[in-house]
LUMZAGU-990998 format. One line per 2 residues: their letters; for each residue x, z, y of N, C-alpha, C. Coordinates in pm, 1 decimal. Layout:
REM residues N
a> X Z Y X Z Y X Z Y | ...
***
This chain:
REM residues 199
xx> -1368.7 -242.6 -84.9 -1258.5 -218.3 7.1 -1140.6 -151.7 -65.6 | -1172.9 -50.4 -150.7 -1067.7 17.4 -224.7 -999.6 -77.8 -322.3
xx> -1079.0 -170.5 -379.0 -1023.1 -265.5 -475.2 -917.2 -353.3 -409.1 | -945.5 -401.3 -287.9 -849.5 -484.4 -215.4 -722.8 -404.2 -186.3
xx> -738.7 -278.7 -145.4 -622.6 -194.7 -117.8 -537.9 -176.4 -242.9 | -605.8 -154.5 -356.2 -533.9 -135.7 -482.6 -458.0 -261.8 -521.3
xx> -525.2 -376.6 -510.4 -462.1 -503.9 -544.0 -341.0 -528.3 -454.9 | -356.5 -500.9 -325.5 -246.4 -520.5 -230.8 -127.4 -431.2 -266.0
xx> -155.6 -306.4 -301.3 -49.3 -212.7 -336.3 23.1 -255.8 -463.4 | -54.7 -293.8 -565.4 6.3 -333.7 -693.2 83.3 -464.6 -678.0
xx> 26.7 -559.4 -602.0 95.2 -687.3 -581.8 226.5 -667.0 -505.1 | 224.9 -574.5 -410.2 347.2 -540.2 -337.4 451.9 -484.2 -433.1
xx> 407.5 -395.3 -522.9 498.9 -334.5 -619.4 557.5 -439.6 -713.4 | 473.7 -532.3 -761.3 521.8 -637.8 -851.1 621.8 -728.1 -779.3
xx> 596.9 -755.9 -652.6 688.9 -838.7 -574.2 824.4 -769.4 -558.3 | 820.7 -638.3 -536.4 945.0 -562.1 -524.9 1020.9 -563.4 -657.6
xx> 947.8 -551.8 -768.1 1010.7 -558.2 -900.8 1077.0 -694.1 -921.3 | 1010.5 -800.0 -876.7 1065.2 -935.1 -889.3 1194.4 -948.7 -808.0
xx> 1193.8 -893.7 -687.8 1314.8 -896.0 -604.3 1427.7 -817.9 -672.3 | 1392.3 -701.8 -727.9 1492.1 -618.8 -795.4 1549.1 -689.8 -918.6
xx> 1461.4 -758.5 -993.6 1507.2 -832.0 -1111.8 1602.0 -944.1 -1071.6 | 1568.6 -1012.0 -962.7 1656.5 -1117.9 -913.2 1790.2 -1063.7 -868.0
xx> 1787.3 -949.7 -798.1 1910.8 -887.1 -751.9 1996.4 -842.6 -870.5 | 1932.0 -792.2 -976.4 2005.1 -749.3 -1095.3 2077.6 -866.9 -1160.8
xx> 2012.5 -983.4 -1163.1 2076.4 -1102.5 -1219.9 2193.3 -1149.1 -1134.4 | 2181.6 -1132.4 -1004.5 2292.6 -1168.1 -916.3 2414.7 -1079.8 -941.4
xx> 2389.0 -951.4 -968.3 2497.9 -856.0 -989.4 2552.0 -863.3 -1132.5 | 2459.8 -881.9 -1230.3 2499.7 -886.0 -1371.4 2457.6 -1018.3 -1435.6
xx> 2523.9 -1125.8 -1402.3 2485.3 -1257.7 -1456.2 2514.1 -1273.5 -1605.5 | 2590.4 -1181.4 -1664.7 2624.1 -1189.9 -1806.2 2528.5 -1111.1 -1895.4
xx> 2417.3 -1067.5 -1840.0 2319.2 -992.6 -1918.8 2265.8 -1079.0 -2032.9 | 2217.3 -1014.3 -2137.7 2164.5 -1085.0 -2254.2 2052.4 -1180.0 -2214.5
xx> 2062.2 -1304.5 -2261.3 1959.6 -1404.2 -2230.7 1824.0 -1362.8 -2286.8 | 1823.7 -1301.6 -2404.8 1698.0 -1256.1 -2465.3 1634.6 -1145.2 -2381.8
xx> 1719.4 -1056.4 -2329.3 1669.7 -948.8 -2244.3 1609.8 -1004.9 -2116.2 | 1678.1 -1102.2 -2056.2 1627.9 -1166.1 -1934.8 1493.2 -1232.5 -1960.9
xx> 1484.7 -1303.5 -2072.8 1362.4 -1375.1 -2107.5 1246.4 -1277.6 -2127.2 | 1273.3 -1167.5 -2200.0 1169.2 -1068.6 -2224.0 1123.8 -1001.0 -2096.1
xx> 1220.1 -965.6 -2010.9 1185.4 -900.7 -1883.6 1102.6 -993.6 -1795.6 | 1141.3 -1121.0 -1792.1 1065.1 -1217.9 -1712.5 924.3 -1236.0 -1768.0
xx> 911.7 -1227.9 -1900.5 779.6 -1239.5 -1961.6 687.4 -1127.0 -1919.0 | 740.0 -1004.6 -1919.7 660.4 -888.5 -1879.0 620.2 -899.4 -1732.1
xx> 716.7 -934.7 -1646.8 688.3 -947.7 -1503.5 586.9 -1059.2 -1477.8 | 598.5 -1170.2 -1551.6 505.8 -1282.7 -1533.6 363.1 -1242.2 -1569.8
xx> 346.9 -1165.9 -1677.4 213.2 -1121.0 -1717.7 155.5 -1025.6 -1613.8 | 236.0 -930.8 -1566.4 189.6 -837.0 -1464.0 150.2 -910.6 -1335.8
xx> 236.8 -1003.8 -1294.6 209.1 -1079.6 -1172.2 82.6 -1163.5 -1187.3 | 65.6 -1224.0 -1304.4 -53.2 -1305.2 -1327.8 -180.8 -1223.2 -1323.5
xx> -176.2 -1105.2 -1384.1 -293.8 -1018.1 -1384.2 -330.5 -975.1 -1242.2 | -230.6 -941.2 -1162.5 -255.5 -899.5 -1024.1 -309.2 -1016.5 -942.4
xx> -256.0 -1135.3 -965.8 -303.2 -1253.1 -892.5 -449.3 -1282.1 -924.7 | -487.1 -1268.9 -1049.5 -627.0 -1289.1 -1087.1 -715.9 -1184.8 -1019.5
xx> -670.4 -1060.4 -1020.1 -746.9 -954.8 -953.4 -758.9 -984.6 -804.2 | -650.7 -1032.0 -744.3 -653.9 -1067.0 -602.1 -749.7 -1180.2 -572.3
xx> -755.4 -1277.9 -661.1 -845.3 -1392.6 -639.0 -991.1 -1346.5 -635.3 | -1025.3 -1248.0 -718.9 -1163.8 -1202.0 -726.3 -1192.2 -1084.1 -633.2
xx> -1094.6 -1044.3 -551.7 -1116.0 -936.4 -456.3 -1181.5 -991.2 -330.1 | -1227.7 -899.7 -244.5 -1291.6 -943.1 -119.5 -1194.2 -936.0 -2.1
xx> -1073.9 -992.9 -24.7 -975.8 -1005.5 83.0 -1040.6 -1080.1 199.7 | -1025.7 -1027.1 320.3 -1099.4 -1077.9 436.1 -1071.0 -1225.1 465.6
xx> -943.1 -1264.9 470.0 -907.8 -1402.3 505.9 -889.8 -1495.2 385.3 | -871.6 -1436.2 266.2 -854.0 -1513.3 142.5 -740.3 -1615.0 155.6
xx> -626.4 -1567.8 202.8 -509.1 -1654.6 217.7 -408.5 -1633.6 105.3 | -366.9 -1509.7 84.7 -259.7 -1481.3 -11.4 -299.0 -1518.3 -154.5
xx> -428.3 -1504.5 -188.2 -471.3 -1525.5 -325.4 -557.9 -1651.0 -343.9 | -557.0 -1739.8 -246.3 -651.4 -1851.3 -251.0 -626.7 -1947.8 -366.8
xx> -503.0 -1958.6 -416.4 -472.2 -2048.6 -526.9 -446.9 -1972.7 -657.7 | -473.5 -1843.0 -657.9 -422.6 -1759.2 -765.4 -508.8 -1753.8 -890.5
xx> -621.7 -1822.1 -893.3 -695.2 -1831.4 -1018.9 -612.2 -1910.5 -1119.8 | -570.6 -2031.5 -1079.0 -489.1 -2116.1 -1166.9 -349.6 -2058.9 -1186.2
xx> -287.3 -2014.1 -1074.7 -150.6 -1961.5 -1083.2 -146.9 -1835.1 -1167.9 | -248.2 -1751.2 -1156.0 -253.7 -1628.7 -1235.2 -265.0 -1656.6 -1384.1
xx> -352.3 -1749.3 -1419.5 -368.6 -1785.4 -1560.8 -239.1 -1844.8 -1616.0 | -178.3 -1935.8 -1540.4 -52.1 -1997.8 -1583.6 59.0 -1893.7 -1597.7
xx> 62.0 -1797.3 -1506.4 163.9 -1693.6 -1511.2 149.5 -1608.2 -1637.0 | 26.8 -1572.8 -1671.4 2.5 -1493.4 -1791.7 39.7 -1572.8 -1917.1
xx> 2.3 -1700.3 -1920.9 37.3 -1785.0 -2035.0 188.3 -1799.5 -2048.8 | 255.1 -1821.0 -1935.6 400.5 -1833.9 -1935.9 466.4 -1704.9 -1984.0
xx> 416.1 -1591.6 -1936.1 470.1 -1463.1 -1979.3 453.6 -1441.9 -2128.7 | 336.6 -1481.3 -2180.8 312.8 -1468.4 -2324.2 408.4 -1554.1 -2406.4
xx> 432.7 -1675.7 -2358.7 526.1 -1765.5 -2428.7 667.2 -1708.1 -2425.6 | 707.9 -1654.7 -2310.1 842.3 -1597.5 -2297.6 861.7 -1478.2 -2391.3
xx> 755.3 -1401.1 -2414.2 765.3 -1284.5 -2500.8 755.3 -1320.7 -2649.3 | 666.1 -1415.1 -2681.1 639.2 -1446.6 -2822.0 732.5 -1552.1 -2880.1
xx> 784.8 -1639.7 -2793.5 869.9 -1749.0 -2840.8 1004.2 -1746.0 -2767.9 | 1061.9 -1627.7 -2758.7 1184.1 -1608.6 -2679.6 1296.1 -1704.2 -2720.0
xx> 1324.5 -1711.0 -2848.1 1436.1 -1793.5 -2895.6 1414.6 -1941.6 -2866.4 | 1288.5 -1984.6 -2870.4 1257.6 -2126.8 -2852.0 1268.7 -2171.8 -2706.8
xx> 1249.5 -2078.9 -2612.4 1245.2 -2118.3 -2471.7 1371.0 -2079.8 -2393.5 | 1466.9 -2017.5 -2459.8 1587.0 -1972.4 -2388.2 1656.3 -2086.1 -2313.9
xx> 1674.9 -2199.0 -2381.5 1745.0 -2311.2 -2319.3 1664.0 -2373.1 -2205.3 | 1533.2 -2360.6 -2215.2 1446.0 -2420.9 -2113.7 1408.0 -2322.6 -2003.5
xx> 1452.9 -2198.3 -2016.4 1411.2 -2094.7 -1921.8 1437.8 -2131.1 -1775.5 | 1557.5 -2177.3 -1738.8 1581.9 -2212.7 -1597.4 1486.8 -2321.7 -1547.1
xx> 1463.1 -2423.7 -1631.1 1375.1 -2533.3 -1590.2 1230.6 -2484.8 -1575.8 | 1186.0 -2401.0 -1670.3 1049.3 -2348.5 -1664.6 1031.2 -2261.3 -1540.9
xx> 1127.5 -2170.1 -1520.0 1120.3 -2081.6 -1403.0 1128.2 -2162.6 -1273.9 | 1215.4 -2261.8 -1270.0 1229.7 -2345.2 -1151.2 1102.9 -2419.8 -1116.8
xx> 1039.2 -2477.6 -1220.0 915.1 -2553.1 -1197.5 803.7 -2461.5 -1147.8 | 790.7 -2345.2 -1212.0 684.7 -2252.7 -1173.5 704.2 -2204.1 -1029.9
xx> 826.7 -2167.1 -996.3 854.3 -2115.2 -861.1 843.5 -2226.0 -757.2 | 880.4 -2348.0 -793.5 863.7 -2461.0 -702.5 716.4 -2479.0 -667.0
xx> 631.1 -2479.2 -768.1 486.3 -2495.4 -744.8 432.6 -2378.6 -662.7 | 471.2 -2256.9 -698.7 423.9 -2137.9 -627.7 466.6 -2141.2 -481.3
xx> 589.7 -2183.4 -455.5 641.1 -2187.7 -318.4 572.0 -2295.6 -235.1 | 543.0 -2409.3 -296.5 470.5 -2515.4 -225.8 331.0 -2467.0 -186.1
xx> 265.3 -2392.6 -276.2 133.9 -2336.9 -243.8 144.6 -2232.9 -132.5 | 253.9 -2158.6 -130.6 274.9 -2060.8 -23.4 297.0 -2130.0 111.5
xx> 350.0 -2251.9 109.8 361.1 -2328.5 234.7 223.1 -2349.7 295.7 | 124.8 -2378.8 208.8 -13.4 -2394.6 255.8 -65.2 -2263.1 313.2
xx> -29.4 -2153.0 246.9 -69.6 -2020.9 297.6 -13.2 -1997.4 437.0 | 113.4 -2034.5 458.0 177.3 -2015.8 588.4 106.7 -2097.4 696.4
xx> 72.9 -2222.0 664.5 4.6 -2308.7 761.3 -133.4 -2253.2 795.3 | -205.5 -2206.3 693.2 -337.4 -2146.9 716.3 -324.9 -2019.3 799.5
xx> -218.4 -1941.3 772.9 -196.4 -1818.0 849.7 -175.2 -1850.2 997.6 | -106.2 -1960.1 1024.7 -85.9 -2002.3 1163.7 -219.8 -2033.2 1230.1
xx> -308.5 -2099.9 1156.6 -439.6 -2134.5 1211.6 -522.9 -2009.2 1241.5 | -498.3 -1902.0 1163.3 -568.3 -1776.0 1187.0 -503.3 -1694.9 1298.9
xx> -391.1 -1745.3 1351.4 -323.8 -1677.0 1460.7 -237.1 -1560.6 1418.1 | -190.5 -1560.0 1293.5 -105.8 -1451.7 1243.8 38.3 -1472.1 1289.6
xx> 99.6 -1365.0 1340.3 231.3 -1373.8 1403.4 343.0 -1414.1 1308.1 | 336.7 -1369.0 1183.4 447.1 -1386.7 1089.4 433.4 -1510.8 1001.5
xx> 351.1 -1606.9 1041.1 330.6 -1725.0 957.6 461.5 -1802.2 937.7 | 545.9 -1802.2 1042.0 670.6 -1878.2 1035.5 767.4 -1818.1 933.7
xx> 766.4 -1684.3 919.0 853.3 -1619.2 820.2 810.0 -1656.4 678.8 | 678.6 -1659.7 656.1 626.5 -1701.9 526.1 664.9 -1847.4 499.6
xx> 656.7 -1929.3 604.6 691.9 -2071.1 592.3 839.1 -2088.5 553.2 | 927.9 -2016.8 622.3 1071.6 -2028.7 595.0 1106.4 -1981.5 454.1
xx> 1051.2 -1867.7 413.8 1079.6 -1815.9 280.5 1022.2 -1907.8 171.9 | 906.3 -1963.7 198.4 845.4 -2054.8 101.1 927.2 -2182.7 87.0
xx> 976.6 -2233.6 198.3 1060.8 -2354.0 194.3 1189.7 -2324.6 117.9 | 1248.5 -2205.8 142.3 1369.8 -2167.4 70.1 1341.3 -2153.0 -79.1
xx> 1228.3 -2092.1 -113.3 1190.8 -2076.6 -253.4 1169.4 -2210.1 -321.9 | 1105.6 -2303.8 -251.2 1083.1 -2437.1 -307.6 1215.2 -2508.9 -332.8
xx> 1308.1 -2497.5 -237.2 1438.7 -2562.5 -252.0 1516.3 -2502.9 -369.3 | 1512.6 -2371.0 -383.3 1582.4 -2305.1 -493.5 1518.2 -2338.7 -627.6
xx> 1386.2 -2343.9 -629.5 1316.6 -2381.8 -752.1 1351.0 -2523.2 -795.1 | 1361.7 -2612.3 -697.9 1397.9 -2750.8 -727.5 1540.5 -2758.7 -782.2
xx> 1632.1 -2684.0 -721.6 1770.6 -2680.5 -769.8 1777.5 -2628.1 -913.1 | 1699.5 -2524.7 -939.7 1697.6 -2466.6 -1073.7 1641.4 -2565.6 -1174.8
xx> 1543.3 -2642.3 -1129.6 1483.1 -2743.5 -1217.3 1578.6 -2858.4 -1245.1 | 1648.8 -2904.4 -1141.8 1741.9 -3016.5 -1157.0 1871.6 -2974.1 -1226.0
xx> 1907.2 -2846.9 -1207.9 2023.9 -2787.5 -1274.8 2151.3 -2870.0 -1253.8 | 2201.4 -2877.9 -1129.7 2321.6 -2958.3 -1102.5 2452.0 -2887.0 -1137.3
xx> 2442.8 -2771.5 -1204.3 2562.7 -2696.0 -1241.0 2556.0 -2661.5 -1389.0 | 2671.0 -2642.2 -1451.2 2678.2 -2619.8 -1595.1 2716.6 -2476.0 -1631.3
xx> 2784.9 -2406.8 -1540.8 2829.4 -2270.6 -1569.7 2711.4 -2176.9 -1594.0 | 2717.9 -2101.0 -1704.2 2610.9 -2007.4 -1736.0 2597.7 -1896.9 -1633.2
xx> 2710.4 -1849.2 -1583.5 2708.2 -1743.2 -1482.4 2645.1 -1792.0 -1352.1 | 2681.4 -1913.1 -1311.9 2623.7 -1969.9 -1189.7 2473.6 -1990.1 -1208.3
xx> 2434.8 -2036.3 -1326.2 2293.3 -2059.8 -1355.6 2215.2 -1928.4 -1351.3 | 2272.7 -1823.1 -1408.4 2206.6 -1692.6 -1408.1 2191.0 -1639.9 -1265.4
xx> 2295.4 -1654.9 -1185.6 2288.2 -1609.3 -1046.2 2188.0 -1692.5 -966.3 | 2182.0 -1820.9 -996.1 2085.7 -1908.4 -929.4 1942.6 -1866.5 -964.9
xx> 1923.3 -1832.9 -1092.0 1792.3 -1785.0 -1135.9 1758.0 -1654.8 -1064.7 | 1856.0 -1564.3 -1052.9 1832.8 -1438.5 -983.9 1797.4 -1457.9 -837.3
xx> 1869.2 -1546.4 -770.3 1842.0 -1574.1 -629.2 1702.8 -1634.0 -610.6 | 1664.9 -1722.3 -702.1 1533.1 -1786.3 -694.3 1421.5 -1685.6 -716.9
xx> 1439.0 -1597.0 -814.3 1339.5 -1493.0 -840.1 1325.6 -1399.6 -719.7 | 1438.6 -1362.0 -660.2 1435.3 -1273.7 -543.7 1363.9 -1340.3 -426.0
xx> 1389.8 -1469.4 -406.3 1324.4 -1542.7 -297.2 1173.5 -1551.2 -320.8 | 1134.2 -1576.1 -446.1 991.3 -1583.8 -478.2 924.0 -1448.9 -456.2
xx> 991.5 -1341.5 -498.0 936.2 -1208.5 -475.3 923.4 -1176.8 -327.5 | 1022.1 -1217.4 -248.7 1020.2 -1191.4 -104.9 907.3 -1266.7 -35.4
xx> 886.7 -1392.6 -74.0 780.4 -1469.2 -8.4 642.5 -1415.2 -46.7 | 627.9 -1369.9 -173.2 501.3 -1309.9 -213.9 476.9 -1177.8 -142.5
xx> 584.2 -1099.4 -127.6 573.8 -971.6 -57.4 531.7 -992.1 87.4 | 593.0 -1089.1 153.8 561.3 -1116.3 293.6 418.0 -1168.5 308.0
xx> 379.5 -1259.5 218.1 243.4 -1314.3 224.0 140.5 -1203.9 202.4 | 168.2 -1114.9 107.9 75.5 -1004.8 80.9 69.4 -908.4 199.0
xx> 185.0 -878.0 253.2 192.7 -779.6 362.6 118.0 -826.4 486.9 | 128.6 -954.8 520.5 75.2 -1001.3 648.7 -54.6 -1081.3 639.8
xx> -96.7 -1124.2 521.8 -218.6 -1205.6 515.8 -333.7 -1140.0 440.4 | -305.6 -1035.6 362.3 -414.7 -967.1 292.3 -473.8 -863.3 385.6
xx> -597.8 -884.7 423.6 -664.9 -794.2 516.9 -782.5 -726.3 446.5 | -788.0 -595.0 460.7 -896.3 -518.7 399.7 -1016.3 -517.6 494.0
xx> -1134.0 -559.9 446.2 -1252.0 -559.3 533.8 -1284.2 -418.2 581.0 | -1326.7 -406.6 705.5 -1365.4 -275.6 756.9 -1501.6 -237.4 701.1
xx> -1527.4 -107.0 698.2 -1657.4 -61.0 651.5 -1766.5 -102.8 750.0 | -1880.5 -139.2 695.3 -1995.3 -165.2 781.6 -2048.9 -31.3 829.8
xx> -2139.8 -35.0 926.5 -2197.5 88.6 979.6 -2272.6 165.0 870.7 | -2342.9 88.7 785.4 -2420.4 151.7 677.9 -2327.6 219.3 577.4
xx> -2217.8 151.4 543.4 -2122.0 207.7 448.2 -2057.3 333.2 505.1 | -2025.0 328.7 635.3 -1963.6 444.5 700.0 -2058.3 563.3 699.9
xx> -2187.7 535.7 729.9 -2287.5 642.6 732.6 -2307.1 702.0 594.3 | -2310.7 614.2 491.8 -2327.6 660.5 354.4 -2209.4 745.3 310.4
xx> -2087.9 698.1 345.6 -1967.0 771.9 309.1 -1964.8 908.6 376.4 | -2005.9 912.8 503.4 -2007.2 1038.7 576.6 -2107.9 1136.4 515.9
xx> -2225.6 1083.6 477.4 -2329.3 1167.0 416.9 -2281.7 1223.5 283.8 | -2212.8 1139.1 206.0 -2160.8 1182.0 75.0 -2056.1 1291.1 91.4
xx> -1964.9 1270.5 189.3 -1859.9 1368.8 213.4 -1919.5 1500.8 261.9 | -2025.3 1491.6 345.1 -2089.5 1613.2 394.0 -2157.1 1688.6 280.0
xx> -2223.5 1612.5 192.0 -2291.2 1674.9 78.5 -2191.0 1743.0 -13.4 | -2077.4 1677.5 -36.6 -1973.6 1735.7 -120.2 -1918.1 1862.9 -56.4
xx> -1907.4 1862.2 75.5 -1855.1 1978.9 148.1 -1947.4 2099.5 129.1 | -2079.3 2077.3 143.4 -2173.5 2188.5 131.5 -2187.3 2235.1 -13.3
xx> -2168.4 2141.2 -108.2 -2175.6 2178.9 -249.9 -2060.2 2272.7 -286.7 | -1947.0 2256.3 -216.2 -1828.1 2336.0 -247.0 -1837.4 2477.6 -187.5
x> -1925.8 2495.4 -93.9 -1934.1 2626.0 -25.5 -2018.9 2725.1 -106.4
***
């Protein structure tokens, strides 16, 4: 139970970092391309590690992390490439980011549909954000604009949208299992024993 809570908290934090990174690109589109690439590499590795942890957690509904074994591994590999081969991937960065976010957003569409079947109220918000993320990822992949500043801002907007959809999916679909009666009794006995040991 604690593991799921930890994963949910860390995944929320990583999603917020992703939103912040996207917002920073929107405000400062002239930032160093190498710096952007390195920062994205670090965030991708962190996100991948959390996704893998989420996949192996005992999340009650298994919605937010249901596809994250493959996505987590790919995210870590992508992050490693961005960090180790920065100069080689700079020109391809928008296309790589666009493709990855497009795939991630399409998978989140499935999460939204499954959330609806579970009767979750906010499934439509996840659906809308995922559709927006998929559209932005596709635009980034097709790259219909040539201006570097516009491209940087587009990348920032896409990253922010991806972070927002992950944050929403984590917030509303990750459910921590309740303690069983036996676990509750054991926890109470342990706490009581600790209390008397302290006296």
